[in-house]
C-alpha positions in Angstrom: 0.0 0.0 0.0 2.8 2.4 0.9 4.4 2.0 -2.5 1.1 2.7 -4.3 0.6 5.9 -2.3 4.2 6.9 -3.0 3.8 6.3 -6.7 0.5 8.2 -6.7 2.1 11.2 -4.9 5.1 11.1 -7.3 2.7 11.1 -10.3 0.8 14.1 -9.0 4.0 16.0 -8.3 5.4 15.2 -11.7 2.1 16.2 -13.3 2.1 19.5 -11.3 5.7 20.2 -12.5 4.7 19.5 -16.1 1.8 22.0 -15.7 4.1 24.6 -14.3 6.6 24.1 -17.1 3.7 24.3 -19.7 2.5 27.6 -18.1 6.1 29.0 -18.1 6.5 28.1 -21.8 3.1 29.6 -22.7 3.9 32.8 -20.8 7.3 33.0 -22.4 5.8 32.6 -25.9 3.2 35.3 -25.1 6.0 37.7 -23.9 8.0 37.0 -27.0 5.0 37.8 -29.2 4.1 40.9 -27.3 7.8 41.9 -27.3 7.9 41.6 -31.1 4.8 43.9 -31.4 6.2 46.3 -28.9 2.7 47.5 -27.8 -0.9 46.5 -27.7 -3.0 44.0 -25.7 0.1 41.7 -25.4 1.6 43.7 -22.6 -1.7 43.8 -20.7 -2.1 40.0 -21.0 1.4 39.4 -19.7 1.1 41.8 -16.8 -2.2 40.2 -15.7 -0.6 36.8 -15.3 
């Protein structure tokens, strides 16, 4: 039982880390796009996150 719980916790932690990495990548892409434009709604979107 302990091993199953440990494996489940590890899976949840790994999934959370993947979600954080995905969010960081999405924010980075959004900042790059807004940076290339220089102005507009891109800055507001990046500042709201």
